[in-house]
N, C-alpha and C positions, 0 to 999 in steps of 0.2 A: 416355450422358447428354449432352444438348446443352449447349453453353457458354452462360452467361448473356449476354444482349445487352449490348453495350458502351454505357456511358452517353455520351450526346452532350453536348458542351460547350455552354454557354449563352452568350448575348450578354452577360449580366452578368459572366460569368467573363472574357470578352474585354475588357470595359470595365475590369476590375480589374487588368489587366496594366499594369505601370509604363510611363509615357510614353516612356521611352528605348528601348522595344522595339516592334517591329512585331508585331501580333497578328492572326492569321487563323483562321478555322474552315474546315477542309478535310475533307470527308466526316465531319463531326461531331467531329473532333479539333482541339483548340486547339493551334496551331502558333505559336511565337514565335521571333523572331530580332532581332538588333540592327539599327538603321538603317544600319549598315555602318561599317566602318573607313574611314579617310580616302580611300583610293583609290576605293572604291565610291561614297562621297558626292560625291567630285570628279567622277567619271564622270557621275553623275546630274545634277549641276549643269551640267556642260559640255554634255551632250547637250540638256538643257532650254534652255540659252542659245542653242545653234545653231538649234533649232527655233523658239524664240520670236522670234528675229531675223527669221525668214521669216513667222511666223504669230503676231504679238503678241497676248498674252492680253487686252489691253484692247480689241482690235478683233476678237475671235474670231468675232463674228457676221458680220463683213465679210471677214475673212481666210480663212474656211472651216473653221477647226479650233479646237477647245477642247482645249488640251494641259495636263495636270495631273500633278504629282508626288505619289506616294503617296496617291492617293484611295482611300477605302473603297468597295468594290463589293459589293453584295448580289445575287448571281446565284443565285436560288433559295435553297437552304439553304447555299450556299457564300458565305463572307465572305472576300474576297480583297483584298489591297493590292498592286497592281503598282507597280514602281518609277516608271514613267512610262507614261501612256496618253493617247489622244486620241479624241475623237468628232468626226465631221463636224458642222459647225455646224447643218446643217439637221435633225439628229436631236435636238438639245438645245433643247427648247421652254422649259424652266424649269430654272434652276440649283437643285439640291436644297440643303436646309439642312445635311445632314450626310453623306449617302452617295448613290451612284447605284444605282438598281434595274435598270439595263440595261447591257449590255456595250458597251465602247468599240469603235471600228473598228480601233484599233491599240494594241498593247502592246509595251513594251520592258522586259524583265527583265534586270537587271544581275547576272550570275552571280558568286557567291563560294563559298567552301568551305561556308559555312552554308546557302546557298539553292539551289545548283545542282540537287540531287536533286529538290526540290519543283518548282522552276521548269521543269526539263526533263521532269518526270514528270507528276504529277497536275494541276498548274496548267495546263500546256500542254493536257492533255486537256479541262479545264474551259473554257478559252478556245475550243477548237475546238467543243465542244458548244454554246457560247453564240454562235457565229458571229463571233468576232473575226477579221476578214479578214486582218490582217497582224500577224506576231509577230516581234520581234527579240530575239536574245540577245546581249548585250554582255558579254564575259568579261573581268573585271578582272584575271584571272590570266594569260591568254594574249595579251591585246591584240587579240583577234579580235571581229568583229561578224558574226553569222550571221543571215540573214533568211529568213523562211518565209511562204508564202501559203497560205490555206485553200483546199482542194480537197475539196468535199463536207464530210465531218466530220473530215478529217485535214489536217495541214500537210505541204506539200511544200517542200523546201529550194529557195531561189531564188538565194542568193549567199552567199559568205564574203568579207569585207573584211579586209585586213591594214593594218598601220600606214602603209604607203606609198600606200594607195588613197584615192581620193575616194569618198565615199558619195553615191549618188544612187539610193535604194532606195524601193520602194513602201511606203507611199502618199505619201511625200514626195519622189518622184523629180523634182519640178519645181525642187528646190533641191539644191545640192551643197556639201559641205564635206569637208575632209580628216579621216580617222579620227584621225590624230595630234593634231588640235586638241582631242580629248577627253581627252588626257593632257597637260595644260599643265605638270604637275610631273615629266614624264618617263614614258617607256613602261615597262611592267612588265619585270622582269629576265628573264623567260622568254619574252617575246614573240618574240625572234629565233629561238627554236627552232621556231616554227610557220611560218616563211616557206618 
């Protein structure tokens, strides 16, 4: 006997999730997690700050990039909320009222125990399917930044940055900043094990 079809989550269910949680619909399943403990939130804020210094949000149409934290993306049936993402300014004709219906050029996911499985797994596949050209994984547990470039419909590893390194990675390789600047409150306790 065939198994009954799994019920797909609805957007109404996503909207009913309490605001202190991030809610996504991935392959029909409602996935929730917290906005992050303070190290994750600090990393997101620090990386946004470094990028916005070079590409100010109020001049995005002139600086070349629109960079946003936690935007809601509707990519076909997938509803995803990346930690930080960016679109080349020439691709953004109108700012939407509530969500984007097209993929960004770059995504950075900040990995935590709660999110690493989805971020490295299915979300990575969805980003590749939708043509996100650059993907970064910033691991708040290890202190590492891994960068990937899209090759066909799959990502290829391009670099791993450690706490002592300066970051100059695609698509923002015109600017450089130390990875350690993203940890203003101190590096993770296990970062030294990965050197």
